[in-house]
C-alpha positions as CSV (number, residue, x, y, z in Angstrom):
1,M,69.7,-23.3,131.8
2,E,69.8,-19.6,131.3
3,N,71.6,-20.0,128.0
4,G,69.1,-22.4,126.9
5,E,66.3,-20.1,127.8
6,N,68.0,-17.3,125.9
7,N,68.3,-19.4,122.8
8,N,64.7,-20.1,123.0
9,L,63.8,-16.4,123.2
10,V,65.6,-15.5,120.0
11,P,63.5,-17.7,117.8
12,N,60.4,-16.5,119.6
13,T,61.2,-12.9,118.6
14,E,61.8,-13.7,114.9
15,V,58.7,-15.7,114.5
16,P,56.2,-12.9,115.1
17,T,58.0,-10.7,112.5
18,V,57.3,-13.1,109.7
19,P,53.6,-12.9,109.8
20,V,53.8,-9.1,109.9
21,V,55.8,-9.1,106.6
22,E,53.2,-11.5,105.1
23,Q,50.3,-9.2,106.1
24,T,51.9,-6.1,104.6
25,T,53.0,-7.7,101.3
26,Q,49.7,-9.4,100.6
27,P,47.7,-6.1,99.9
28,V,50.7,-4.7,97.9
29,I,50.6,-7.6,95.5
30,N,46.8,-7.4,95.1
31,T,46.7,-3.7,94.5
32,P,48.8,-3.5,91.3
33,V,47.1,-6.4,89.7
34,Q,43.7,-4.8,90.1
35,S,44.6,-1.2,89.3
36,E,46.6,-1.7,86.0
37,P,43.8,-3.5,84.0
38,Q,41.4,-0.8,85.1
39,V,43.6,2.0,83.8
40,I,44.1,0.3,80.4
41,V,40.4,-0.5,79.9
42,Q,39.3,3.0,80.8
43,A,41.8,4.5,78.3
44,T,40.6,2.3,75.5
45,N,37.0,2.9,76.2
46,S,37.4,6.6,76.3
47,E,38.9,6.8,72.7
48,Q,37.0,4.0,70.8
49,P,33.5,5.6,70.8
50,K,34.8,8.7,69.0
51,Q,36.2,6.7,66.1
52,K,33.1,4.6,65.6
53,K,30.9,7.7,65.3
54,K,33.0,9.0,62.4
55,L,33.0,5.7,60.5
56,D,29.2,5.3,60.8
57,K,28.5,8.7,59.3
58,N,30.9,8.2,56.3
59,L,29.4,4.8,55.6
60,I,25.9,6.2,55.5
61,V,26.9,8.8,53.0
62,R,28.7,6.3,50.8
63,L,25.7,3.9,50.9
64,A,23.4,6.7,50.0
65,V,25.6,7.6,47.0
66,V,25.8,4.0,45.9
67,L,22.0,3.7,46.2
68,V,21.4,6.8,44.1
69,V,23.8,5.5,41.4
70,V,22.1,2.0,41.4
71,L,18.7,3.6,41.1
72,A,19.8,5.9,38.3
73,I,21.3,2.9,36.4
74,A,18.2,0.9,36.9
75,A,16.0,3.8,35.7
76,Y,18.3,4.2,32.7
77,F,18.0,0.5,31.8
78,V,14.2,0.5,32.3
79,F,13.7,3.6,30.2
80,F,16.0,2.9,27.4
81,F,16.0,-0.8,27.1
82,E,12.4,-1.7,28.0
83,W,10.3,1.4,26.9
84,K,12.8,2.6,24.3
85,P,13.9,-0.6,22.7
86,K,16.4,-0.7,19.9
87,E,14.6,-0.1,16.6
88,D,14.3,-3.6,15.1
89,P,12.0,-4.3,12.1
90,S,12.1,-8.0,12.9
91,D,10.7,-7.6,16.4
92,P,7.0,-6.9,16.4
93,K,7.1,-5.3,19.9
94,S,9.8,-2.9,18.8
95,V,7.8,-2.0,15.7
96,A,4.7,-1.4,17.7
97,Y,6.6,0.9,20.1
98,T,8.5,2.7,17.2
99,Y,5.3,3.3,15.3
100,I,3.4,5.0,18.1
101,N,6.4,6.8,19.4
102,S,7.1,8.2,15.9
103,I,3.6,9.7,15.8
104,I,4.1,11.2,19.3
105,E,7.3,12.8,18.0
106,K,5.5,13.8,14.8
107,D,8.1,11.9,12.8
108,F,5.5,10.8,10.2
109,S,8.0,9.7,7.6
110,R,9.3,7.2,10.1
111,S,5.9,5.9,11.2
112,F,4.9,5.6,7.5
113,K,7.9,3.3,7.0
114,Y,6.3,0.8,9.4
115,A,2.8,1.1,7.9
116,Y,1.8,-2.2,6.2
117,L,1.1,-1.9,2.5
118,P,0.4,-4.8,0.1
119,N,2.6,-5.1,-3.0
120,N,1.5,-2.8,-5.9
121,S,0.0,-0.3,-3.6
122,F,-0.7,3.3,-4.4
123,V,-0.3,5.1,-1.0
124,D,2.4,7.7,-0.6
125,G,3.7,9.8,2.2
126,D,1.4,12.7,1.5
127,D,-1.6,10.3,1.7
128,Y,-0.3,9.0,5.1
129,F,0.4,12.4,6.5
130,S,-3.1,13.6,5.6
131,F,-4.7,10.5,7.1
132,I,-2.8,10.8,10.4
133,S,-3.3,14.5,10.7
134,N,-7.1,14.2,10.3
135,N,-7.4,11.1,12.5
136,K,-8.8,12.1,15.9
137,K,-7.3,8.9,17.3
138,Y,-3.8,10.4,17.2
139,N,-4.7,14.0,18.1
140,N,-3.1,15.7,21.2
141,I,-0.6,13.0,22.0
142,S,2.6,14.9,21.3
143,D,3.2,15.5,25.0
144,K,2.6,11.9,26.0
145,K,5.0,9.0,26.7
146,I,4.7,5.3,26.2
147,D,4.2,3.5,29.5
148,S,4.2,-0.1,28.2
149,V,3.9,-2.4,25.2
150,N,2.1,-5.6,25.8
151,K,1.6,-8.6,23.6
152,I,-2.0,-9.7,23.0
153,D,-1.5,-12.4,20.4
154,K,1.2,-13.6,18.1
155,S,1.5,-16.2,15.3
156,Q,4.1,-16.8,12.8
157,T,3.1,-14.0,10.4
158,N,0.5,-12.0,12.5
159,A,0.6,-10.3,15.8
160,E,-1.3,-7.9,18.0
161,Y,0.2,-5.6,20.6
162,E,-1.3,-3.0,23.0
163,V,0.6,0.2,23.4
164,I,-0.4,2.1,26.6
165,L,0.5,5.8,27.1
166,D,1.2,7.4,30.4
167,D,-2.4,8.9,30.5
168,N,-3.8,5.3,30.0
169,T,-4.7,5.9,26.4
170,N,-4.2,2.6,24.6
171,Y,-3.7,1.6,21.0
172,N,-4.3,-2.0,19.8
173,L,-2.1,-2.6,16.8
174,K,-2.3,-5.4,14.4
175,L,0.9,-6.3,12.6
176,N,1.8,-8.4,9.6
177,M,5.1,-9.9,8.7
178,D,6.3,-9.7,5.1
179,S,8.3,-12.3,3.2
180,S,11.6,-10.9,4.4
181,G,10.7,-11.3,8.1
182,N,10.0,-7.7,8.9
183,W,6.9,-6.5,10.7
184,F,4.5,-3.7,9.8
185,V,1.5,-2.1,11.4
186,V,-1.9,-2.6,9.7
187,V,-3.4,0.9,9.6
188,D,-7.2,0.8,9.4
189,N,-8.9,2.9,6.7
190,L,-5.6,4.1,5.3
191,Y,-6.4,2.7,1.9
192,I,-9.1,1.0,-0.2
193,E,-8.5,-2.7,-0.9
194,D,-8.9,-4.4,-4.2
195,W,-10.1,-1.2,-6.0
196,K,-11.0,-1.8,-9.7
197,I,-10.5,0.4,-12.8
198,E,-11.3,-0.5,-16.4
199,V,-9.1,0.9,-19.2
200,P,-8.5,0.2,-22.9
201,G,-7.1,-3.3,-23.3
202,G,-3.4,-3.6,-23.8
203,S,-2.8,0.0,-22.9
204,K,-0.3,1.1,-20.2
205,L,-1.8,2.4,-17.0
206,Y,0.0,4.9,-14.8
207,I,-1.1,6.1,-11.4
208,D,0.7,9.1,-10.1
209,D,3.4,8.5,-12.8
210,T,4.0,4.9,-11.6
211,L,3.4,2.2,-14.1
212,V,0.9,-0.3,-12.9
213,D,1.9,-4.0,-13.2
214,N,-0.2,-5.5,-16.0
215,S,-0.3,-8.8,-14.1
216,L,-3.0,-7.1,-12.1
217,A,-5.3,-6.8,-15.2
218,K,-7.8,-9.3,-16.5
219,K,-9.1,-9.0,-20.0
220,S,-12.8,-8.2,-20.6
221,D,-13.8,-7.8,-24.2
222,N,-11.7,-5.0,-25.5
223,H,-10.8,-3.7,-22.1
224,D,-8.5,-4.5,-19.2
225,I,-9.9,-4.5,-15.6
226,Y,-7.1,-3.8,-13.1
227,T,-7.6,-4.8,-9.5
228,I,-5.4,-2.5,-7.4
229,P,-4.5,-4.2,-4.0
230,A,-4.4,-0.8,-2.1
231,I,-5.0,2.8,-3.1
232,A,-5.5,5.8,-0.9
233,P,-8.9,7.5,-1.0
234,S,-7.4,10.7,-2.3
235,K,-7.0,12.5,-5.5
236,K,-5.0,10.5,-8.0
237,E,-3.7,11.2,-11.5
238,F,-4.3,8.5,-14.1
239,K,-2.5,8.3,-17.4
240,I,-3.4,5.9,-20.3
241,V,-0.9,5.3,-23.0
242,T,-2.0,3.7,-26.2
243,S,-0.6,3.4,-29.7
244,F,-3.0,6.2,-30.7
245,D,-2.5,8.7,-28.0
246,E,-1.7,9.5,-24.4
247,Y,-4.6,10.5,-22.1
248,K,-4.5,12.0,-18.6
249,T,-7.2,12.5,-16.1
250,S,-7.4,12.9,-12.3
251,F,-10.2,12.4,-9.8
252,D,-10.8,11.6,-6.1
253,V,-10.7,7.9,-5.6
254,A,-13.0,8.2,-2.5
255,G,-15.7,9.7,-4.7
256,S,-15.5,7.1,-7.4
257,N,-16.9,3.6,-7.7
258,S,-14.7,0.6,-7.9
259,G,-15.0,-0.7,-11.5
260,D,-15.3,2.7,-13.1
261,K,-14.0,3.1,-16.6
262,I,-11.3,5.3,-18.1
263,I,-11.9,5.0,-21.8
264,P,-10.2,7.9,-23.6
265,E,-12.0,9.8,-26.3
266,L,-10.3,9.8,-29.7
267,N,-9.4,13.4,-30.3
268,K,-6.6,13.2,-32.8
269,E,-8.0,14.7,-36.0
270,D,-5.6,13.0,-38.3
271,E,-6.4,9.6,-36.8
272,I,-10.1,10.3,-37.1
273,N,-9.8,11.3,-40.7
274,S,-7.7,8.4,-41.7
275,S,-10.1,5.9,-40.0
276,L,-13.1,7.4,-41.8
277,E,-11.3,7.2,-45.1
278,Y,-10.5,3.6,-44.4
279,I,-14.2,2.8,-43.6
280,K,-15.3,4.4,-46.8
281,D,-12.7,2.5,-49.0
282,T,-13.3,-0.8,-47.3
283,W,-17.1,-0.6,-47.6
284,N,-16.8,0.0,-51.3
285,S,-14.1,-2.6,-51.8
286,L,-16.2,-5.3,-50.1
287,Y,-19.1,-4.5,-52.4
288,K,-16.8,-4.8,-55.5
289,D,-15.4,-8.1,-54.2
290,Y,-18.9,-9.3,-53.7
291,L,-19.8,-8.5,-57.3
292,S,-16.7,-10.2,-58.5
293,N,-17.2,-13.3,-56.3
294,T,-13.9,-12.9,-54.5
295,P,-13.3,-15.9,-52.2
296,K,-14.3,-15.5,-48.6
297,T,-10.8,-16.5,-47.4
298,D,-9.2,-13.6,-49.4
299,V,-11.8,-11.2,-48.1
300,L,-11.2,-12.4,-44.5
301,K,-7.4,-11.9,-44.9
302,D,-7.7,-8.5,-46.5
303,Y,-10.3,-6.7,-44.3
304,F,-10.9,-8.5,-41.0
305,D,-8.6,-9.2,-38.1
306,S,-8.0,-12.5,-36.3
307,S,-11.1,-12.2,-34.1
308,F,-13.1,-13.2,-37.2
309,K,-13.3,-16.7,-38.7
310,E,-14.0,-17.9,-42.2
311,E,-17.5,-19.0,-41.2
312,D,-18.2,-15.4,-40.1
313,M,-17.8,-14.3,-43.8
314,D,-21.2,-15.9,-44.6
315,K,-22.8,-13.4,-42.3
316,Y,-20.7,-10.3,-42.8
317,Y,-19.9,-10.7,-46.4
318,T,-22.1,-13.0,-48.6
319,K,-25.4,-12.7,-46.9
320,S,-24.9,-9.1,-46.0
321,F,-24.5,-8.0,-49.6
322,D,-27.2,-10.4,-50.8
323,S,-29.5,-8.4,-48.5
324,L,-28.1,-5.1,-49.4
325,T,-28.6,-5.5,-53.2
326,R,-32.0,-7.2,-52.7
327,K,-30.7,-10.2,-54.6
328,G,-33.5,-12.4,-55.9
329,N,-36.2,-9.8,-55.3
330,K,-38.8,-10.0,-58.0
331,N,-39.7,-6.4,-58.0
332,S,-36.5,-4.5,-57.7
333,V,-32.8,-4.8,-57.0
334,Y,-30.2,-2.2,-56.1
335,T,-27.2,-1.6,-58.3
336,N,-24.4,0.9,-58.7
337,I,-24.0,1.1,-55.0
338,E,-21.4,3.4,-53.5
339,L,-20.7,4.8,-50.2
340,S,-20.1,8.4,-51.4
341,D,-19.6,10.4,-48.2
342,I,-18.7,9.9,-44.6
343,K,-18.2,12.1,-41.6
344,I,-17.7,12.0,-37.9
345,N,-20.9,11.8,-35.8
346,E,-20.8,15.0,-33.8
347,N,-23.5,13.8,-31.5
348,K,-21.5,10.8,-30.2
349,K,-17.9,10.4,-29.2
350,S,-15.4,8.1,-30.7
351,Y,-13.3,6.2,-28.2
352,I,-10.0,4.4,-27.8
353,E,-11.2,1.0,-26.8
354,G,-7.8,-0.8,-26.7
355,N,-4.1,-0.2,-27.2
356,N,-4.6,-0.3,-30.9
357,I,-8.4,-0.5,-31.2
358,I,-10.8,2.5,-31.8
359,K,-14.5,2.7,-32.0
360,I,-15.6,5.3,-34.6
361,E,-19.0,6.9,-34.5
362,F,-19.8,8.2,-38.0
363,G,-22.5,9.2,-40.4
364,Y,-22.5,7.9,-44.0
365,R,-24.3,8.3,-47.4
366,V,-24.9,5.6,-49.9
367,D,-25.9,6.3,-53.5
368,F,-27.5,3.6,-55.6
369,L,-29.9,2.8,-58.5
370,V,-33.2,1.1,-58.0
371,D,-33.6,-1.4,-60.8
372,Y,-37.3,-2.2,-61.3
373,V,-36.9,-5.7,-62.7
374,Y,-40.4,-6.6,-63.9
375,S,-42.3,-3.3,-64.1
376,G,-40.1,-1.9,-66.8
377,S,-39.9,1.4,-65.1
378,T,-36.9,3.6,-65.5
379,D,-34.2,3.1,-62.9
380,S,-34.2,5.8,-60.3
381,K,-31.3,7.2,-58.5
382,E,-31.6,7.2,-54.7
383,Y,-29.6,7.7,-51.6
384,M,-29.7,6.9,-47.9
385,T,-28.0,8.6,-45.0
386,R,-27.7,7.1,-41.5
387,Y,-25.5,6.9,-38.5
388,S,-23.4,3.9,-37.6
389,S,-20.3,2.7,-35.7
390,I,-17.5,0.2,-36.2
391,E,-14.4,-0.9,-34.3
392,L,-11.1,-0.9,-36.1
393,I,-7.8,-2.3,-35.1
394,K,-4.5,-0.8,-36.3
395,D,-1.6,-3.1,-36.9
396,N,1.6,-2.1,-38.6
397,N,0.0,1.2,-39.4
398,K,-2.8,-0.5,-41.3
399,Y,-6.5,-0.8,-40.2
400,K,-8.7,-3.8,-40.2
401,I,-12.2,-4.4,-39.0
402,H,-12.1,-5.6,-35.4
403,K,-15.8,-5.7,-34.6
404,I,-19.1,-5.0,-36.5
405,T,-20.9,-3.0,-33.9
406,D,-23.8,-2.1,-36.2
407,E,-25.4,-5.1,-38.0
408,K,-27.0,-2.8,-40.6
409,L,-23.8,-1.3,-41.8
410,L,-23.2,-3.9,-44.5
411,N,-26.7,-5.3,-45.2
412,Y,-29.2,-2.4,-44.9
413,L,-30.2,0.0,-47.7
414,K,-33.4,1.9,-47.9
415,Y,-33.8,5.2,-49.6
416,I,-36.6,6.3,-47.3
417,D,-34.1,6.5,-44.4
418,K,-32.4,9.8,-44.3
419,E,-31.1,10.5,-40.8
420,F,-29.2,13.6,-41.8
421,K,-28.9,15.8,-44.8
């Protein structure tokens, strides 16, 4: 029994030791599991905030640099591509900008390039410079910049743009497109439109040494009236070239009237003398042909130009000399008629009326006999002096009568008339 009791005691002593081991190991197992994660987390947390601080600072600097660059690029594009567009004559907005900007920069030759001028205009760079320099509208803008260019209206060939400066000064510009598709600014008051000038017909007209297109001229009697599409209201030099002479004059267009005449005075002495000699010879020849009954067709061909017709010879030939000689008068007739002397009229000027037409002012003397038909009185020798004029045309170095400007020249003879000695 004792052995049995002893066996029972052994197990009883071993059993209580098992729970003791379990109690001591349980906290050991729990302690390492809780302490290791805490150490790792604390180490990571202590280093990470320092690195994040450095990255944030660098990122801000980089972003600031990028922002500055972007803004600079944006400013560059705005300034150069919107307010300083590429110069393009086919773009009215570009032309409007370039025109005003050129004036700001005092590059007047460049702005003049974009000023609208009709064909056959007589406006040069000096005219434009004077106009801009004296125009208060464009004074004191050399330190300004263009803020914007805005379209007001635009059609296929016309446009209107507003150019605004940085001080809010604005310019409303009207533009026209030419046949080549380029745009130009219409500059108000830069020139006079459709200005007229009258010159000898068929002559060559030069303005400031530039030949004027004769398609701009319309014939009016002996003269040509030119309509100049555009001419600056400034002093211009005019040159008239005819077959007789070359004539120059200059005057201020602004002080003249549209439609004024430039009819040169005939000053060449040899031309004057030869024309006077022709008048004298022709007058006497017509009288002789009249006495010899020369046919009117021959008279027309020999002495008159193409402006006269055969029927005109009744008036200027047959009837004229009938009246001159007092044909059919019962009391007296005139015979032995001769134009004996001729001279230039110093009181009046002779003019070049056309390229080959001159108007001569002259005085002449006619000697004649008065034949008293029925009274039986002795014939008396008489003379008449008077002033007259005639237009001659010169063709192939030969004169002909162009116009009878004095109706009495061929049909009037009275010895009581003595206008000069």
